[in-house]
N, C-alpha and C positions, 0 to 999 in steps of 0.2 A: 160153295160158290167158287166158280173158276177165276183164277187170278192170272194166268198166263195168256200170251198172245195166241191167236190161232196159229196152227202149223202153216207151212208154206202152202200146201194144197189147198187148205181151207180158205186162206188169205186170197189165193189166186182166184178161187171161185166167187169171192165177194165182188170182184171187178165186173163179173159178167151175170151173176145170179143175184138179183135184187132181194133184199129183205123186206118184210112187211113193215111199212110205216107205222101200222097199228100197234107194233110192239112198243113203240115210244110215245111218251106224253106229248101232246100237242094242243095248244090253245091258240086259235087264230089270233094274229096282230100282237102276240107276245113272244116274238121270236128269240129275244135275249134269254128269257126264262126257259123256252123250249129247249134251246142249245145248252144251257146250264144243266138241265135234267138229262139230255141226251148224252152228254159227256160222262155223267155219273153212271148211267145205265150201260154204256158201252164198256166201261171198266169193270162194273159189277158183273156183267155177264161174260167177261173174259174175251170180248171182242177186241177191246183195247188193253193196254197195260193196267195193272191194279192201281197204279198212282197217277194215270191219265197222262203220263209223260210223253205219249206218242200223238197226243191230241193238241190242236191248235184252234182256237176260236177267232173267227174272222167276221167283223161287222162289215158288210158291203155297203158302201155309201156313194151317193151322188149329191150335188149341191142342192138340188130341187127334185120334187116329185112332179111327174107330168103324165097327161094322157094324151095320146097321139092318134091320128086317124088311121095309121097303119097297124095299130095294135100293140106297139112297143109301149111298155110301162117303165118309166124311170122312177125307182122308188128312193125315198129319202134315205132309208137304211134297211139293211136285212143282215141276218147273223147265220153263219154256217159253222160246221166243224170239219176240220181237215185232219186226217190220220195219216202220219208219216210212217211208212213201213221200211223196216231195215234191209229187207232183201231188195237188192239192186234190180232184179228183174221184175218186181212188182211195183205197180203204180201206186202213188199215194192216193187216198180215197177222200172224197167230199161226201159229207152226210148232211143233206139239205132236206129238211122235212116238208118244205113247200115247193120243191122242184117236181116237175113232171118227168124229169130224167130218171133212170134206174137209180135205185137207193141201195147202197151208196154208188157213186159214179167215180171213175178215175179223174184226178185232178186235171189232166190235160184236155179230157173230154169236157169237163165242166166248164173250164175256161174257154174253150172254143165255142160251146153251145150257149152258155149263159152270160159269161162276161162279154164274149164276142169281141176281142180287141180290134178286129177289122172294121167293126161297125162304126160309122163316123158320127159322133155326137155333136150337138150344137156347141158352140165355144163356150157358153155359159155353164156347161155341165162338166164335171171332172170326177172320174172314178178314183177313189182312194181306198186302200185296204189297210186296216189295223190288224196286226197279227199278235195274238196274245196267247202265251202258253197255258194250256188248260189247268194245270195244278194251281197257277198263280190266279187265274180266273175263278176257280172254284173257291179259293180262300178269300178273294178280295171283292168280288162283284156283289152289289146290293141293289135291290129295287123295291120301293114300296108302292110302285105303280102310279105314282102322282102324274106322270106324263099321260095316262090313259083316262084322265078326268077332264070335264070341261070346267069352265070359270065358275059354274055353280056347284061343282062337286060331284057331278053325275058321271057315270061310267060312259065313255065313248064307245067302248066295246066290252062285253062281259069279261070279268077277270078269271084266271084259273082258279080251280078249287083248292090247290095246295097253298100253305102259308106263303107269305111274302119271303123273299131271299134276303138274309141278313149276313153281312161279311163277318168273318171270323173276330174282327177287332170291334164289332158291334156297330159298325156303320150301317145305316138303314137305306141309304139311297146314294148311289154315286153314277148311275147310268149316264148322267150328263158328261162326266169325265171321259167316258168312252166315245161320246157322241161328238165331242169338240175336236175338230180337226182342222188343220190348216195345210195348204200346199207347201209352205215354207218348211214345214216339218217332215215332209216326205223324204226318205232316204234316196239319195242320188245313185250310190253304188253300194252293192251288197258285199260286205267284208266280215272278218272275224268280229269286229266290234258290234256290227248289226245283229249277228247270230247271238252274241252274248246279251245284247239288250232284250232280245226276244225271250231268252230263258231267265232273266233277272228282273226286268222292269214291269211294274204293275199293269201299265198300259201298252206294253210291247213296243212295237214299231209301226211306222206308216210307211207303206210302199205303193208305188204306182202299179197299174195292171201289167205293164211290161216287165216288172221285176218280181211278181208274184211266184212264179214257178221257179224262177232262179234262187230265191231265198230258201224255198223248200230243199232245192238240190244241195245246198250248202249247210243245212242243219245236219249235224252228225247224229248217229244213233248212239245213245248212252247206255244201252242195255249190256 
């Protein structure tokens, strides 16, 4: 099993040569579990560091879901993985199993094409990003999938075939903790304290779309 990062030439090719999504486990509507398994496999396959320390988990949130006549969809939440690369000439990568963009895609491209900061949302919508360091996420996240059942206990969408994810401390469900977000908790300025919170806090930090790329530019490489 490979445990090292890809070399510079291989990493560079990832930005332009998509990998097959079929290599990774994917169950529709269970994006938080999909990303949990994605982080593990990226590390196991040597595409990311063996301890997942170059990976960050980001639930993408809006305050409401909406269907619009122009085809734009505003999801209540979505989860992706961002890989920070130490080589300054190489872009950070976004691994999104549900995107139609190349897999993976450079962070700047993903933000421009998927987040689209220039797109004007209605005032009742607000995009918020929670950044969680993957090693902490892999130890702490838990889901018994209760959010995917209706009031009668029936599955809203078929569950994954793998066992439910339990945190290292025995917690069986804490997805709601990652889901609870408030604009008052969004970091206004990116500084050393913000970077420290990402690497130490179970729930990471909340940032606005305008601060997303700036945060990754300030996270140091610890390899």
